[in-house]
C-alpha positions as CSV (number, residue, x, y, z in Angstrom):
1,M,-10.4,0.9,-16.4
2,V,-7.1,2.7,-16.1
3,N,-6.9,6.5,-16.7
4,S,-3.3,7.1,-17.1
5,E,-3.5,11.0,-17.1
6,K,-4.8,10.8,-13.6
7,E,-3.8,6.9,-12.0
8,I,-0.7,5.1,-11.1
9,Y,-1.1,1.4,-11.2
10,S,1.5,-1.0,-10.1
11,S,1.4,-5.3,-8.9
12,R,3.3,-8.4,-8.9
13,I,2.5,-11.8,-8.9
14,I,3.6,-12.9,-5.1
15,H,4.3,-16.5,-4.6
16,A,2.4,-17.1,-1.7
17,P,-1.4,-17.8,-0.4
18,I,-3.9,-14.7,-0.8
19,H,-4.6,-15.1,3.0
20,K,-0.9,-14.2,3.3
21,V,-0.7,-11.3,1.5
22,Y,-3.4,-9.8,2.8
23,H,-2.6,-11.0,6.8
24,A,0.7,-8.7,5.5
25,F,-1.6,-6.1,5.0
26,E,-4.2,-6.1,7.3
27,N,-2.0,-6.8,10.2
28,P,0.0,-3.9,11.2
29,N,2.9,-5.6,13.0
30,H,3.6,-7.2,9.6
31,L,2.7,-3.9,7.5
32,K,5.4,-1.5,9.4
33,N,7.5,-3.6,8.2
34,W,7.2,-3.7,4.5
35,W,5.6,-0.7,3.8
36,G,7.4,2.3,2.2
37,P,10.4,2.4,0.2
38,H,13.6,0.6,0.7
39,G,15.3,2.0,4.2
40,F,11.9,3.5,5.3
41,T,10.6,2.5,8.5
42,N,7.1,3.3,10.1
43,T,5.7,3.7,13.2
44,I,1.7,3.1,13.2
45,H,-0.9,4.9,15.6
46,E,-4.1,4.0,14.6
47,F,-5.1,1.1,12.5
48,D,-8.6,0.9,12.4
49,L,-9.3,-1.4,9.1
50,N,-12.8,0.1,8.7
51,P,-14.6,2.0,6.9
52,G,-14.5,5.5,8.3
53,G,-11.4,3.9,10.1
54,K,-8.8,6.0,10.1
55,W,-4.9,5.1,9.2
56,L,-2.0,7.3,11.2
57,L,1.6,6.4,10.2
58,T,4.8,7.8,10.5
59,M,7.3,7.4,8.0
60,H,10.9,7.7,9.1
61,G,13.3,8.0,6.1
62,P,16.7,6.7,6.0
63,E,18.7,9.8,6.1
64,K,16.3,12.0,7.6
65,G,13.2,12.6,7.7
66,N,10.0,12.2,9.4
67,Y,6.7,12.2,7.1
68,E,3.3,12.1,8.9
69,N,0.6,10.1,7.0
70,S,-3.3,10.3,7.7
71,S,-5.7,7.9,5.9
72,V,-9.4,6.7,6.6
73,F,-10.5,3.7,5.3
74,S,-13.7,3.8,2.2
75,T,-13.9,-0.2,1.3
76,V,-12.6,-3.3,3.1
77,E,-13.4,-6.5,1.2
78,P,-11.5,-8.9,2.9
79,L,-8.7,-10.7,0.6
80,R,-10.3,-8.3,-2.4
81,K,-9.6,-5.0,-1.9
82,I,-8.6,-1.8,0.8
83,S,-8.9,1.6,-0.2
84,W,-8.4,4.6,1.7
85,K,-8.7,8.4,1.1
86,R,-5.5,10.4,2.3
87,Q,-5.8,13.2,4.5
88,S,-2.0,14.5,4.3
89,Q,-0.1,15.5,1.5
90,P,0.1,14.4,-1.6
91,L,-3.9,14.3,-2.0
92,F,-4.7,11.3,-3.7
93,D,-7.1,7.7,-3.2
94,M,-5.7,4.9,-2.8
95,E,-6.8,1.2,-3.9
96,V,-4.8,-1.9,-2.8
97,G,-6.1,-5.4,-5.0
98,F,-6.0,-8.8,-4.0
99,K,-6.5,-11.3,-6.5
100,K,-6.1,-15.5,-6.1
101,I,-3.9,-16.5,-9.5
102,T,-3.4,-20.2,-7.9
103,D,-3.4,-21.7,-4.5
104,K,0.0,-20.4,-4.0
105,S,0.1,-17.4,-6.3
106,T,-1.4,-13.9,-5.5
107,E,-1.5,-10.8,-7.2
108,I,-1.2,-7.2,-5.6
109,S,-1.9,-4.3,-7.0
110,F,-1.9,-0.6,-6.5
111,R,-3.8,2.2,-7.8
112,M,-3.1,5.9,-6.6
113,L,-6.0,8.0,-7.8
114,F,-5.1,11.9,-8.3
115,A,-8.0,14.6,-8.6
116,T,-5.9,16.4,-11.5
117,T,-3.1,15.3,-13.7
118,E,-0.7,18.0,-12.6
119,E,-1.6,16.0,-9.3
120,C,-0.3,13.2,-10.5
121,N,2.5,14.7,-12.6
122,K,4.2,15.3,-9.6
123,I,4.5,11.5,-8.3
124,K,4.4,9.3,-11.3
125,P,8.6,9.9,-12.5
126,F,9.0,8.4,-8.9
127,A,6.0,5.9,-8.0
128,A,6.5,2.9,-10.3
129,S,10.1,2.4,-9.2
130,K,9.3,3.0,-5.3
131,N,5.9,0.5,-5.3
132,E,8.4,-2.0,-6.8
133,E,10.5,-1.4,-3.4
134,N,7.2,-2.1,-1.7
135,F,6.5,-5.2,-3.7
136,D,10.3,-6.2,-2.7
137,R,9.5,-5.0,1.2
138,L,6.7,-7.3,1.2
139,E,8.0,-10.3,-0.7
140,K,10.7,-10.3,2.2
141,E,7.7,-9.6,5.2
142,I,5.7,-12.7,3.9
143,E,8.5,-15.2,4.1
144,L,8.2,-14.5,8.1
145,I,4.7,-15.2,8.0
146,S,3.5,-18.7,9.2
147,L,-0.4,-19.3,9.2
């Protein structure tokens, strides 16, 4: 159920099997190449994809700036759902869903859950377009994965 007051939801059908889409997230060597909006690069310092495991990364902006991100995974259900709590600003809970549509297509979804409507409203004006950029980058990265 979507609570539009405190939640931002984005999804896309990716033309690839679910195991390939999931692999693009679970493998930090692929994840670093597509995570974030166009122009950003990532340095992943720690990636323990288990409940209670940490995900520490630095997102490097295209013009300037390094953005430290710290999160702790809460749920890891392979080929279904990964969720985490952000420990760095902006604070929100994130869920990434994976749903098999056909043998050759997968729906991936991002659900950002905020504590307050005010916090959500700070991110909402640009989140949808930036999530679309993320999905664009994911599609390009998947083309490079051979499983």
